[in-house]
All heavy atoms as an XYZ file, in Angstrom:
739
protein
N     137.434     60.582     71.191
C     136.804     59.294     71.431
C     137.835     58.192     71.212
O     138.585     58.217     70.250
C     135.611     59.146     70.493
C     134.861     57.870     70.663
S     133.180     58.006     70.090
C     132.356     58.206     71.635
N     137.864     57.224     72.100
C     138.829     56.140     72.037
C     138.527     55.227     70.859
O     137.386     54.895     70.569
C     138.758     55.348     73.338
C     139.843     54.315     73.444
C     139.800     53.595     74.776
O     139.449     54.224     75.791
O     140.109     52.400     74.777
N     139.606     54.805     70.190
C     139.440     53.903     69.054
C     140.036     52.550     69.399
O     141.027     52.461     70.098
C     140.109     54.483     67.826
C     139.437     55.786     67.416
C     139.865     56.224     66.066
C     139.126     57.529     65.794
N     139.018     57.855     64.454
N     139.426     51.506     68.895
C     139.851     50.145     69.209
C     140.944     49.650     68.289
O     141.657     50.410     67.631
N     141.048     48.349     68.199
C     142.096     47.668     67.459
C     142.131     48.045     65.981
O     143.196     48.140     65.384
C     141.875     46.161     67.613
C     142.956     45.318     67.036
C     142.733     43.844     67.332
O     141.925     43.511     68.214
O     143.371     43.040     66.664
N     141.011     48.276     65.373
C     140.947     48.587     63.947
C     140.670     50.062     63.674
O     140.316     50.430     62.561
C     139.884     47.718     63.261
C     140.305     46.278     63.220
C     139.791     45.369     64.128
C     141.241     45.835     62.301
C     140.189     44.044     64.110
C     141.642     44.516     62.264
C     141.120     43.624     63.177
O     141.519     42.317     63.150
N     140.806     50.904     64.678
C     140.618     52.330     64.491
C     139.166     52.747     64.372
O     138.883     53.816     63.834
N     138.260     51.928     64.824
C     136.835     52.255     64.773
C     136.379     52.765     66.137
O     136.637     52.139     67.158
C     136.003     51.030     64.402
C     136.189     50.475     63.002
C     135.422     49.180     62.841
C     135.750     51.483     61.967
N     135.710     53.871     66.111
C     135.154     54.394     67.358
C     133.872     53.638     67.689
O     133.287     52.959     66.837
C     134.860     55.883     67.224
O     133.827     56.081     66.282
N     133.435     53.784     68.922
C     132.188     53.140     69.346
C     131.011     53.659     68.524
O     130.092     52.901     68.198
C     131.951     53.373     70.838
C     130.762     52.661     71.454
C     130.867     51.158     71.256
C     130.655     52.989     72.931
N     131.064     54.924     68.151
C     129.989     55.506     67.327
C     129.904     54.822     65.965
O     128.810     54.539     65.460
C     130.218     57.002     67.158
N     131.057     54.517     65.362
C     131.053     53.836     64.056
C     130.564     52.400     64.179
O     129.828     51.908     63.326
C     132.445     53.871     63.438
C     132.828     55.232     62.914
C     134.170     55.208     62.240
C     134.526     56.597     61.741
N     135.841     56.617     61.094
N     130.973     51.724     65.239
C     130.505     50.349     65.454
C     128.996     50.338     65.676
O     128.278     49.481     65.152
C     131.251     49.707     66.639
C     132.723     49.518     66.270
C     130.627     48.376     67.032
C     133.601     49.082     67.405
N     128.515     51.303     66.433
C     127.072     51.421     66.664
C     126.337     51.694     65.362
O     125.260     51.135     65.113
C     126.790     52.538     67.685
O     127.504     52.244     68.884
C     125.312     52.639     68.003
N     126.909     52.535     64.513
C     126.287     52.841     63.217
C     126.207     51.594     62.343
O     125.198     51.359     61.667
C     127.062     53.950     62.512
N     127.252     50.776     62.359
C     127.251     49.533     61.581
C     126.154     48.599     62.080
O     125.400     48.022     61.288
C     128.630     48.845     61.663
C     129.670     49.665     60.907
C     128.567     47.423     61.109
C     131.101     49.201     61.135
N     126.051     48.458     63.393
C     125.024     47.595     63.976
C     123.630     48.104     63.659
O     122.733     47.330     63.301
C     125.220     47.507     65.501
O     126.551     47.063     65.769
C     124.242     46.560     66.134
N     123.446     49.405     63.767
C     122.142     50.007     63.459
C     121.776     49.794     61.993
O     120.632     49.449     61.673
C     122.164     51.508     63.787
O     122.511     51.675     65.169
C     120.818     52.154     63.522
N     122.747     49.964     61.107
C     122.495     49.751     59.683
C     122.131     48.280     59.424
O     121.227     47.985     58.641
C     123.720     50.138     58.862
C     123.472     50.095     57.378
S     124.821     50.751     56.408
C     126.090     49.554     56.702
N     122.809     47.356     60.103
C     122.517     45.939     59.957
C     121.071     45.631     60.334
O     120.347     44.965     59.593
C     123.480     45.118     60.816
C     123.218     43.630     60.720
O     122.832     43.124     59.684
N     123.419     42.938     61.812
N     120.634     46.133     61.493
C     119.251     45.901     61.908
C     118.264     46.594     60.972
O     117.182     46.072     60.708
C     119.037     46.345     63.357
C     119.572     45.376     64.359
C     120.585     45.740     65.219
C     119.072     44.086     64.434
C     121.091     44.846     66.144
C     119.574     43.173     65.355
C     120.583     43.559     66.209
N     118.633     47.755     60.470
C     117.776     48.449     59.512
C     117.569     47.635     58.243
O     116.453     47.534     57.723
N     118.649     47.046     57.743
C     118.549     46.202     56.546
C     117.694     44.974     56.836
O     116.846     44.585     56.025
C     119.954     45.794     56.051
C     119.877     44.722     54.985
C     120.701     47.014     55.519
N     117.891     44.355     57.999
C     117.079     43.195     58.362
C     115.597     43.542     58.426
O     114.748     42.801     57.915
C     117.520     42.635     59.715
C     118.825     41.903     59.667
C     119.241     41.381     61.025
O     118.586     41.608     62.033
N     120.360     40.677     61.074
N     115.284     44.669     59.041
C     113.886     45.098     59.122
C     113.315     45.376     57.739
O     112.174     45.011     57.443
C     113.776     46.362     59.981
C     113.462     46.127     61.441
C     113.630     47.419     62.219
C     112.074     45.589     61.619
N     114.097     46.019     56.890
C     113.635     46.320     55.529
C     113.346     45.043     54.755
O     112.328     44.935     54.065
C     114.687     47.151     54.784
O     114.904     48.358     55.444
N     114.233     44.075     54.848
C     114.026     42.805     54.152
C     112.786     42.098     54.684
O     111.995     41.544     53.914
C     115.281     41.906     54.265
C     114.999     40.494     53.793
C     116.427     42.517     53.486
N     112.595     42.119     56.002
C     111.394     41.512     56.585
C     110.126     42.173     56.060
O     109.155     41.496     55.719
C     111.427     41.604     58.109
C     112.435     40.652     58.729
O     112.912     39.750     58.008
O     112.746     40.822     59.918
N     110.141     43.504     55.996
C     108.959     44.217     55.498
C     108.717     43.955     54.015
O     107.576     43.777     53.584
C     109.106     45.717     55.754
C     109.025     46.137     57.226
C     109.351     47.620     57.366
C     107.660     45.835     57.804
N     109.790     43.898     53.232
C     109.640     43.620     51.801
C     109.208     42.178     51.548
O     108.481     41.912     50.592
C     110.944     43.913     51.069
C     111.335     45.381     50.960
C     112.713     45.517     50.343
C     110.310     46.159     50.141
N     109.651     41.269     52.392
C     109.284     39.865     52.191
C     107.784     39.642     52.365
O     107.228     38.729     51.768
C     110.078     38.955     53.128
O     109.694     39.168     54.463
N     107.132     40.487     53.153
C     105.681     40.377     53.309
C     105.003     40.579     51.958
O     104.105     39.816     51.583
C     105.169     41.398     54.347
C     103.654     41.451     54.355
C     105.692     41.058     55.725
N     105.451     41.574     51.213
C     104.855     41.827     49.890
C     105.154     40.680     48.920
O     104.298     40.291     48.130
C     105.365     43.146     49.338
C     104.863     44.344     50.123
C     104.990     45.605     49.298
C     104.519     46.796     50.084
N     103.092     46.964     50.109
N     106.371     40.151     48.972
C     106.728     39.041     48.087
C     105.886     37.812     48.413
O     105.359     37.150     47.514
C     108.235     38.718     48.218
C     108.594     37.441     47.462
C     109.074     39.881     47.713
N     105.718     37.514     49.694
C     104.922     36.354     50.094
C     103.455     36.557     49.725
O     102.782     35.619     49.308
C     105.095     36.067     51.600
C     106.498     35.522     51.841
C     104.052     35.093     52.106
C     106.867     35.343     53.278
N     102.963     37.801     49.834
C     101.587     38.076     49.407
C     101.410     37.795     47.926
O     100.388     37.263     47.498
C     101.203     39.521     49.717
C     100.812     39.716     51.170
O     100.536     38.707     51.847
O     100.776     40.873     51.617
N     102.418     38.141     47.111
C     102.319     37.894     45.667
C     102.457     36.414     45.336
O     101.762     35.896     44.482
C     103.380     38.696     44.916
C     103.053     40.153     44.817
C     104.010     40.881     43.917
C     103.574     42.334     43.864
N     104.287     43.094     42.874
N     103.395     35.740     45.999
C     103.606     34.315     45.732
C     102.518     33.450     46.343
O     102.194     32.395     45.816
C     104.953     33.862     46.297
C     106.212     34.333     45.598
C     107.439     33.853     46.355
C     106.251     33.838     44.167
N     102.026     33.879     47.478
C     101.067     33.086     48.219
C     101.777     32.314     49.316
O     102.936     31.926     49.173
N     101.079     32.112     50.403
C     101.681     31.420     51.545
C     102.003     29.969     51.212
O     102.928     29.397     51.734
C     100.741     31.475     52.752
C     100.694     32.850     53.367
C      99.642     33.717     53.114
C     101.727     33.281     54.177
C      99.613     34.982     53.662
C     101.714     34.552     54.734
C     100.645     35.390     54.472
O     100.632     36.637     55.022
N     101.206     29.385     50.331
C     101.397     27.971     49.999
C     102.775     27.725     49.403
O     103.463     26.788     49.799
C     100.318     27.537     49.018
C     100.246     26.055     48.824
C      98.801     25.704     48.555
N      98.438     24.354     48.379
C      98.670     23.351     49.199
N      99.372     23.537     50.262
N      98.218     22.154     48.965
N     103.194     28.545     48.476
C     104.523     28.397     47.881
C     105.622     28.671     48.904
O     106.685     28.074     48.843
C     104.703     29.355     46.711
C     104.046     28.914     45.460
C     104.467     29.829     44.338
N     103.805     29.485     43.114
C     103.914     30.169     42.004
N     104.665     31.261     41.984
N     103.291     29.796     40.926
N     105.368     29.598     49.787
C     106.382     29.979     50.771
C     106.689     28.871     51.765
O     107.811     28.756     52.241
C     105.930     31.214     51.542
O     105.686     32.270     50.651
N     105.705     28.039     52.082
C     105.918     26.994     53.080
C     105.998     25.605     52.456
O     106.008     24.617     53.170
C     104.809     27.012     54.157
C     103.451     26.746     53.532
C     104.833     28.290     54.930
C     102.365     26.539     54.547
N     106.126     25.554     51.148
C     106.159     24.274     50.443
C     107.304     23.395     50.935
O     107.137     22.186     51.086
C     106.274     24.513     48.938
C     106.223     23.272     48.063
C     104.886     22.577     48.247
C     106.430     23.643     46.622
N     108.531     23.988     51.227
C     109.660     23.160     51.660
C     109.367     22.483     52.972
O     109.662     21.315     53.181
C     110.921     24.033     51.729
C     111.313     24.459     50.324
C     112.092     23.336     52.361
C     112.212     25.512     50.130
N     108.735     23.254     53.936
C     108.392     22.683     55.244
C     107.346     21.589     55.073
O     107.442     20.515     55.669
C     107.869     23.785     56.194
C     107.383     23.181     57.496
C     108.958     24.811     56.456
N     106.356     21.843     54.259
C     105.280     20.868     54.053
C     105.769     19.640     53.299
O     105.205     18.564     53.436
C     104.120     21.512     53.287
C     103.322     22.481     54.117
C     102.632     21.814     55.295
O     102.085     20.706     55.129
O     102.664     22.402     56.376
N     106.821     19.791     52.513
C     107.322     18.667     51.724
C     108.236     17.747     52.521
O     108.615     16.693     52.038
C     108.072     19.201     50.498
N     108.573     18.112     53.742
C     109.429     17.268     54.572
C     108.742     15.924     54.811
O     107.575     15.889     55.182
C     109.725     17.938     55.917
S     110.800     19.353     55.777
N     109.473     14.834     54.628
C     108.851     13.506     54.776
C     108.795     13.031     56.227
O     109.249     11.956     56.554
C     109.769     12.616     53.939
C     111.105     13.258     54.077
C     110.842     14.745     54.151
N     108.256     13.862     57.096
C     108.159     13.482     58.503
C     106.741     13.682     58.999
O     105.960     14.418     58.417
C     109.101     14.340     59.380
O     108.721     15.706     59.247
C     110.546     14.176     58.987
N     106.462     13.042     60.104
C     105.191     13.257     60.782
C     105.355     14.420     61.742
O     106.452     14.701     62.207
C     104.797     11.995     61.557
C     104.543     10.778     60.685
C     103.294     10.943     59.827
O     102.298     11.510     60.325
O     103.318     10.499     58.669
N     104.288     15.098     62.064
C     104.336     16.172     63.060
C     105.174     17.362     62.634
O     106.092     17.764     63.341
N     104.873     17.916     61.482
C     105.646     19.057     60.965
C     105.564     20.275     61.890
O     106.527     21.009     62.040
C     105.163     19.418     59.577
C     105.479     18.350     58.546
C     104.808     18.669     57.237
C     105.065     17.633     56.190
N     104.569     16.306     56.440
N     104.398     20.472     62.511
C     104.241     21.615     63.421
C     105.166     21.477     64.619
O     105.812     22.431     65.036
C     102.792     21.747     63.905
C     101.792     22.043     62.799
C     101.289     20.779     62.108
O     101.618     19.662     62.562
O     100.580     20.902     61.101
N     105.254     20.274     65.159
C     106.139     20.032     66.300
C     107.596     20.211     65.898
O     108.395     20.770     66.655
C     105.912     18.631     66.851
N     107.940     19.756     64.693
C     109.321     19.909     64.216
C     109.677     21.390     64.061
O     110.784     21.804     64.410
C     109.502     19.174     62.889
N     108.745     22.184     63.552
C     109.008     23.610     63.379
C     109.134     24.302     64.737
O     110.004     25.159     64.922
C     107.903     24.255     62.546
C     108.236     25.662     62.114
S     109.797     25.791     61.264
C     109.276     25.792     59.597
N     108.312     23.921     65.694
C     108.421     24.488     67.038
C     109.763     24.142     67.664
O     110.397     24.985     68.309
C     107.299     23.961     67.925
O     106.066     24.427     67.463
N     110.199     22.907     67.463
C     111.491     22.485     67.984
C     112.630     23.269     67.328
O     113.579     23.685     67.998
C     111.675     20.983     67.752
C     112.873     20.338     68.412
C     112.800     20.460     69.930
C     112.959     18.872     68.007
N     112.510     23.504     66.034
C     113.520     24.288     65.320
C     113.630     25.694     65.896
O     114.732     26.183     66.159
C     113.167     24.353     63.831
C     114.075     25.196     62.951
C     115.454     24.567     62.856
C     113.464     25.351     61.573
N     112.507     26.333     66.134
C     112.510     27.679     66.724
C     113.090     27.648     68.135
O     113.819     28.552     68.535
C     111.105     28.265     66.729
C     110.665     28.746     65.394
N     111.074     29.943     64.876
C     109.867     28.185     64.466
C     110.545     30.099     63.679
N     109.807     29.047     63.407
N     112.774     26.611     68.873
C     113.295     26.476     70.228
C     114.818     26.343     70.214
O     115.514     26.971     71.015
C     112.671     25.264     70.903
O     113.247     25.047     72.167
N     115.343     25.545     69.300
C     116.794     25.386     69.205
C     117.473     26.698     68.847
O     118.571     26.980     69.314
C     117.167     24.305     68.188
C     117.159     22.929     68.763
C     116.234     22.000     68.340
C     118.077     22.569     69.735
C     116.218     20.726     68.880
C     118.071     21.296     70.282
C     117.144     20.369     69.852
N     116.842     27.499     68.009
C     117.420     28.798     67.667
C     117.562     29.662     68.921
O     118.615     30.256     69.165
C     116.563     29.518     66.619
C     117.088     30.882     66.287
C     118.135     31.035     65.404
C     116.556     32.017     66.886
C     118.643     32.289     65.104
C     117.051     33.275     66.604
C     118.096     33.398     65.702
O     118.594     34.640     65.433
N     116.523     29.709     69.734
C     116.563     30.514     70.963
C     117.603     29.997     71.934
O     118.378     30.775     72.504
C     115.183     30.516     71.629
S     113.922     31.319     70.647
N     117.645     28.677     72.139
C     118.625     28.105     73.055
C     120.039     28.280     72.514
O     120.987     28.490     73.274
C     118.323     26.634     73.322
C     117.174     26.455     74.249
C     115.920     26.007     73.928
C     117.143     26.749     75.649
N     115.118     26.006     75.043
C     115.844     26.459     76.112
C     118.077     27.240     76.558
C     115.471     26.629     77.439
C     117.698     27.413     77.879
C     116.417     27.104     78.306
N     120.183     28.198     71.209
C     121.495     28.425     70.589
C     121.977     29.845     70.802
O     123.157     30.077     71.094
N     121.078     30.795     70.662
C     121.431     32.202     70.903
C     121.862     32.411     72.349
O     122.861     33.083     72.617
C     120.236     33.101     70.570
C     120.499     34.571     70.781
C     121.501     35.133     69.800
O     121.635     34.646     68.697
N     122.209     36.160     70.213
N     121.141     31.814     73.278
C     121.496     31.906     74.692
C     122.876     31.301     74.940
O     123.706     31.884     75.646
C     120.452     31.199     75.552
C     120.744     31.160     77.046
C     120.655     32.558     77.655
C     119.793     30.221     77.746
N     123.146     30.146     74.337
C     124.444     29.494     74.511
C     125.579     30.358     73.960
O     126.635     30.472     74.586
C     124.435     28.120     73.825
N     125.374     30.967     72.809
C     126.405     31.830     72.220
C     126.711     33.005     73.140
O     127.879     33.332     73.382
C     125.965     32.329     70.822
C     126.845     33.476     70.336
C     125.997     31.187     69.827
N     125.694     33.633     73.676
C     125.895     34.779     74.573
C     126.634     34.347     75.837
O     127.613     34.983     76.250
C     124.550     35.458     74.910
C     124.725     36.481     76.024
C     123.955     36.116     73.678
N     126.195     33.254     76.447
C     126.834     32.792     77.685
C     128.277     32.340     77.458
O     129.182     32.711     78.220
C     126.020     31.660     78.315
C     124.670     32.051     78.897
C     123.934     30.816     79.403
C     124.835     33.064     80.013
N     128.498     31.553     76.402
C     129.846     31.056     76.142
C     130.808     32.169     75.730
O     131.969     32.168     76.131
C     129.812     29.951     75.091
C     129.136     28.656     75.537
C     129.021     27.671     74.378
C     129.881     28.035     76.704
N     130.337     33.121     74.943
C     131.227     34.225     74.564
C     131.532     35.117     75.763
O     132.664     35.597     75.914
C     130.637     35.038     73.404
O     129.403     35.613     73.771
N     130.568     35.316     76.642
C     130.813     36.086     77.868
C     131.848     35.375     78.735
O     132.776     36.013     79.256
C     129.505     36.284     78.647
O     128.565     36.970     77.824
C     129.747     37.083     79.914
N     131.727     34.068     78.869
C     132.690     33.286     79.633
C     134.079     33.365     78.991
O     135.081     33.566     79.678
C     132.220     31.836     79.724
C     133.117     30.873     80.492
C     133.166     31.277     81.972
C     132.600     29.452     80.349
N     134.145     33.225     77.678
C     135.415     33.312     76.955
C     136.087     34.656     77.196
O     137.283     34.722     77.499
C     135.169     33.092     75.453
C     136.421     33.191     74.624
C     137.191     32.061     74.394
C     136.822     34.397     74.076
C     138.353     32.144     73.625
C     137.970     34.484     73.311
C     138.736     33.358     73.093
N     135.325     35.748     77.065
C     135.895     37.083     77.254
C     136.317     37.301     78.704
O     137.294     38.006     78.964
C     134.921     38.162     76.814
C     134.712     38.204     75.327
C     133.446     38.420     74.800
C     135.759     38.032     74.448
C     133.244     38.463     73.440
C     135.574     38.061     73.077
C     134.309     38.282     72.572
N     135.605     36.715     79.642
C     135.975     36.842     81.057
C     137.306     36.157     81.343
O     138.112     36.646     82.132
C     134.901     36.227     81.951
O     133.692     36.905     81.810
N     137.539     35.034     80.699
C     138.760     34.264     80.949
C     139.943     34.808     80.143
O     141.031     35.030     80.683
C     138.532     32.777     80.625
C     137.507     32.182     81.590
C     139.844     31.989     80.683
C     137.039     30.793     81.219
N     139.754     35.028     78.842
C     140.865     35.368     77.957
C     140.967     36.858     77.620
O     141.972     37.291     77.064
C     140.763     34.567     76.655
C     140.801     33.086     76.883
C     139.665     32.320     76.761
C     141.983     32.451     77.247
C     139.690     30.952     76.977
C     142.028     31.091     77.463
C     140.880     30.332     77.328
N     139.926     37.620     77.889
C     139.940     39.046     77.586
C     139.349     39.338     76.222
O     139.386     38.505     75.315
N     138.834     40.530     76.083
C     138.141     40.909     74.849
C     139.093     41.070     73.665
O     138.696     40.953     72.514
C     137.294     42.183     75.069
C     136.288     42.353     73.948
C     138.168     43.407     75.153
C     134.931     42.680     74.402
N     140.376     41.298     73.962
C     141.347     41.468     72.870
C     141.586     40.166     72.102
O     142.157     40.190     71.017
C     142.666     42.034     73.396
C     143.373     41.168     74.407
C     142.860     41.346     75.830
O     142.049     42.258     76.082
O     143.266     40.551     76.684
N     141.120     39.052     72.607
C     141.245     37.754     71.911
C     139.976     37.391     71.137
O     139.716     36.239     70.850
C     141.543     36.640     72.936
C     142.766     36.878     73.765
C     144.011     36.646     72.986
C     145.189     36.767     73.946
N     146.454     36.817     73.289
N     139.179     38.397     70.771
C     137.899     38.154     70.098
C     138.074     37.385     68.802
O     137.231     36.595     68.405
C     137.165     39.472     69.832
C     137.874     40.345     68.843
C     138.767     41.321     69.123
C     137.771     40.289     67.418
N     139.229     41.897     67.958
C     138.628     41.277     66.907
C     137.037     39.506     66.537
C     138.778     41.490     65.536
C     137.187     39.734     65.166
C     138.050     40.728     64.695
N     139.203     37.633     68.096
C     139.416     36.974     66.808
C     139.563     35.454     66.962
O     139.190     34.707     66.066
C     140.622     37.581     66.091
C     141.876     37.570     66.905
N     142.134     38.487     67.894
C     142.931     36.735     66.886
C     143.302     38.230     68.440
N     143.797     37.163     67.850
N     140.069     34.999     68.095
C     140.161     33.561     68.352
C     138.762     32.978     68.521
O     138.438     31.917     67.968
C     141.034     33.284     69.597
C     142.467     33.726     69.320
C     140.977     31.809     69.988
C     143.368     33.702     70.537
N     137.916     33.691     69.258
C     136.537     33.228     69.425
C     135.801     33.189     68.089
O     135.035     32.257     67.828
C     135.795     34.135     70.409
C     134.340     33.749     70.687
C     134.255     32.373     71.308
C     133.681     34.780     71.588
N     136.065     34.165     67.235
C     135.414     34.171     65.915
C     135.821     32.939     65.094
O     135.002     32.377     64.378
C     135.768     35.451     65.163
N     137.072     32.520     65.220
C     137.528     31.311     64.504
C     136.934     30.045     65.094
O     136.641     29.108     64.375
C     139.049     31.233     64.545
S     139.856     32.481     63.534
N     136.772     30.046     66.415
C     136.180     28.869     67.077
C     134.745     28.713     66.638
O     134.257     27.658     66.326
C     136.267     28.996     68.615
C     137.727     28.919     69.047
C     135.456     27.912     69.300
C     137.953     29.215     70.515
């Protein structure tokens, strides 16, 4: 199996990614129990304490920006790799 710049095979990179998502899922599942013990009121106190009007609209906008930001990252990184090549990934990481 071909190894990349750091000697990692695609199988090892895939394992790292899979482990990352596994940890994220585990934390999400555990946070449900923590929020049940604390109560939803304590969990959303920071959002409710914001000194603005229309908190629901602000939260929707925040979620929307996250999605659009993710789309921008994917498109811009694809464009970067198309122009400069994947071997320059470390430059993109610094940018």
